[in-house]
C-alpha positions as CSV (number, residue, x, y, z in Angstrom):
1,M,92.0,76.9,79.2
2,K,93.6,79.2,76.7
3,D,97.2,80.1,76.7
4,D,96.6,83.8,77.1
5,E,94.4,83.4,80.2
6,K,96.0,84.2,83.6
7,V,95.5,82.0,86.5
8,D,96.1,83.1,90.1
9,A,98.0,80.4,92.0
10,T,96.9,79.8,95.5
11,Y,100.3,78.3,96.5
12,V,103.8,78.3,95.3
13,E,105.9,75.2,95.3
14,F,109.7,75.4,95.7
15,T,112.0,72.7,94.6
16,G,115.7,72.5,95.0
17,K,118.0,73.7,97.7
18,P,116.8,76.9,99.3
19,V,119.0,80.0,98.7
20,P,119.4,82.2,101.8
21,N,118.1,85.8,101.8
22,R,115.6,85.4,98.9
23,T,112.8,87.8,99.3
24,D,110.3,85.7,97.4
25,L,110.4,82.8,99.8
26,P,107.4,82.3,102.2
27,H,107.9,83.3,105.8
28,S,106.1,82.6,109.0
29,R,104.0,85.4,110.4
30,Y,106.4,85.4,113.4
31,R,109.3,87.2,111.7
32,K,111.4,87.3,114.8
33,E,111.4,85.1,117.9
34,P,111.4,86.6,121.3
35,E,114.9,87.5,122.5
36,D,114.7,85.7,125.8
37,I,114.5,82.2,124.4
38,I,117.0,79.7,125.6
39,W,117.6,77.5,122.5
40,H,118.6,73.9,122.4
41,T,120.2,73.1,119.0
42,E,119.6,69.5,118.0
43,T,122.3,67.7,116.0
44,M,120.4,64.4,115.7
45,S,119.0,63.5,112.3
46,V,116.4,60.8,111.8
47,D,115.0,59.0,108.7
48,S,111.5,58.1,109.9
49,F,108.6,59.4,112.0
50,H,109.1,56.4,114.3
51,E,112.7,57.4,115.0
52,A,111.7,61.0,115.4
53,H,108.9,60.2,117.9
54,E,111.3,58.0,120.0
55,W,113.9,60.7,120.0
56,I,111.6,63.6,120.9
57,M,109.8,61.6,123.6
58,S,113.0,60.5,125.2
59,G,114.3,64.0,125.8
60,P,113.2,67.3,124.2
61,Y,109.5,66.8,124.8
62,N,110.1,66.7,128.6
63,E,112.8,69.3,128.6
64,I,111.3,72.1,126.6
65,G,109.6,74.6,128.8
66,Y,111.8,73.6,131.8
67,L,115.5,73.4,130.8
68,Y,115.1,75.5,127.7
69,N,112.1,77.0,125.9
70,G,113.3,76.8,122.2
71,Y,114.3,73.9,120.0
72,I,116.2,74.3,116.7
73,T,116.8,71.4,114.3
74,T,117.6,70.9,110.6
75,N,115.4,67.8,110.6
76,W,111.8,68.6,109.7
77,M,110.5,65.3,111.2
78,L,111.9,66.2,114.7
79,A,110.2,69.6,114.6
80,H,107.0,68.1,113.3
81,V,106.8,65.5,116.0
82,L,107.6,68.0,118.8
83,V,104.9,70.4,117.6
84,Y,102.4,67.6,117.2
85,E,103.1,66.2,120.7
86,W,102.9,69.6,122.4
87,T,99.6,70.4,120.6
88,W,98.2,67.1,121.5
89,R,99.2,67.5,125.1
90,N,97.5,70.9,125.2
91,T,94.3,69.3,123.7
92,I,93.9,66.4,126.2
93,S,94.8,68.3,129.4
94,D,94.9,71.9,130.7
95,P,97.2,73.8,128.3
96,Q,100.6,74.6,129.9
97,F,102.4,76.2,127.0
98,L,101.5,78.0,123.8
99,V,103.5,76.5,120.9
100,Y,105.1,78.6,118.2
101,T,107.1,77.7,115.1
102,N,109.3,79.5,112.6
103,Y,112.1,78.6,110.2
104,D,115.3,80.2,108.8
105,Y,117.0,79.6,105.5
106,T,120.7,79.2,105.9
107,R,123.6,78.0,103.7
108,E,123.3,74.6,105.3
109,G,119.5,74.4,104.6
110,I,116.4,75.1,106.6
111,L,116.5,75.5,110.4
112,Y,113.2,74.6,112.0
113,K,112.4,76.4,115.2
114,V,109.9,75.5,117.9
115,W,109.4,77.4,121.1
116,V,106.9,77.7,123.9
117,T,105.7,80.3,126.3
118,P,103.8,79.5,129.5
119,V,100.1,80.1,129.2
120,S,100.2,82.2,132.3
121,A,102.8,84.5,130.8
122,V,100.6,85.6,127.9
123,G,97.7,86.7,130.1
124,V,95.4,83.7,129.7
125,Q,93.7,83.1,133.0
126,E,92.6,79.8,134.1
127,V,88.8,79.6,134.7
128,R,87.8,77.5,137.8
129,P,84.3,76.9,139.0
130,E,83.5,78.8,142.2
131,E,83.7,76.6,145.3
132,S,80.5,76.5,147.4
């Protein structure tokens, strides 16, 4: 490739600590979360997926959607495991919740957000075979 040729990048990689309020940073398509979310802010930090899985399955996985419907953490592994487990649960059984994610850049770093809405609340109707 010649030096004067332009190449369109299909992705942008950011390195270093994120700076809040930068307009060139990627954003989720969900710019704002619904206002009626009851958030649980997680203070736990883990160093491995095994730890993250154990922590999520011992509490937040069972509480989200019942005690609160949103989960905020600074640890990406916790958010990742929670989204994975809820998606997996919706795949192997009848879906109970739709799972959404977003993130915010703050002075402390990135806040990862996961929230759910009941399937019945978004107008998805359960289809049952007619009884004879």
